[in-house]
C-alpha positions in Angstrom: 94.4 111.3 96.3 96.2 108.8 94.2 97.7 105.8 95.9 100.9 104.4 94.4 102.4 101.0 95.1 106.2 101.1 95.1 108.1 97.8 94.7 111.8 97.4 95.6 113.9 94.4 95.0 117.6 93.6 95.2 119.3 92.6 91.9 122.6 90.7 91.7 123.7 93.0 88.9 122.2 96.4 89.7 121.8 96.5 93.5 118.4 97.8 94.7 115.9 98.7 91.9 112.5 100.1 92.2 109.4 100.7 90.2 105.7 101.5 90.4 103.1 98.7 90.2 99.4 98.1 90.7 97.8 96.6 93.8 97.0 93.4 91.8 100.6 93.0 90.7 101.9 93.8 94.2 99.8 90.9 95.6 101.2 88.5 92.9 104.8 89.5 93.8 104.3 88.7 97.4 103.4 85.1 96.5 106.7 84.5 94.7 108.8 82.4 97.1 112.1 82.6 95.2 112.5 86.4 95.5 111.8 89.0 98.1 110.0 92.2 97.2 109.4 95.2 99.5 106.2 96.8 98.6 105.0 100.1 100.0 101.6 101.7 99.8 102.2 105.4 99.3 99.3 107.9 99.5 100.5 110.6 97.1 99.0 113.9 98.4 101.1 116.4 96.4 100.7 117.5 92.8 104.5 117.5 92.3 106.4 114.2 91.7 106.6 112.1 94.9 109.7 111.5 97.0 110.0 108.8 99.7 112.6 108.3 102.3 113.0 104.9 103.9 115.4 103.4 106.4 118.5 101.5 105.2 119.2 98.6 105.2 116.0 97.8 103.4 114.2 94.9 105.0 114.0 93.4 108.5 113.6 94.9 111.1 112.2 98.0 109.4 110.1 96.6 106.5 108.3 93.3 105.9 108.9 91.4 102.7 105.8 89.3 103.2 103.2 92.1 103.2 102.5 95.5 101.8 104.1 98.1 104.1 102.2 101.3 104.8 104.5 104.2 104.0 104.7 106.9 106.7 106.9 109.9 106.2 109.9 110.0 108.6 112.3 112.8 109.5 116.0 111.6 109.3 119.0 113.2 110.8 122.0 114.1 108.7 124.0 111.0 109.8 121.0 108.5 109.6 121.3 105.7 107.0 118.4 106.0 104.5 117.3 105.8 100.9 115.6 108.6 98.9 113.2 107.2 96.2 112.3 109.5 93.3 110.8 109.0 89.8 113.2 108.5 86.9 112.3 111.3 84.6 114.2 109.7 81.7 111.8 106.7 81.6 108.1 106.5 81.0 107.8 103.0 82.4 107.5 103.9 86.1 111.1 103.3 87.0 112.4 104.8 90.2 115.8 106.2 91.3 117.1 105.1 94.7 119.8 107.3 96.3 121.5 106.0 99.4 122.2 108.7 102.0 124.6 109.4 103.8 126.6 106.9 101.7 126.6 109.1 98.6 128.0 112.1 100.6 130.8 110.0 102.0 131.8 108.6 98.6 131.7 112.1 97.0 133.9 113.5 99.7 136.8 111.0 99.0 
């Protein structure tokens, strides 16, 4: 079962961005004091591309920016605030797409 390390960070220009990384790189990122990275250890059990759902806002009290977070799958209600993380099929560099739910539905309804 492949283990993936997903790193999320907030950019001033692009908002939240995500990508795949190695365990060694993840540990280096946690030592950078000028930026906060949220790193998740994801045990990929499926043969299809992975999908993660995490609580929003990303960060405290849900996730720790000082250690690697163990990802556990959660079930969200329709009105819960969460982010869906999927691979970016247009890139080969391990980029991820973050979709904020239910925010996107509210914007699309207006």
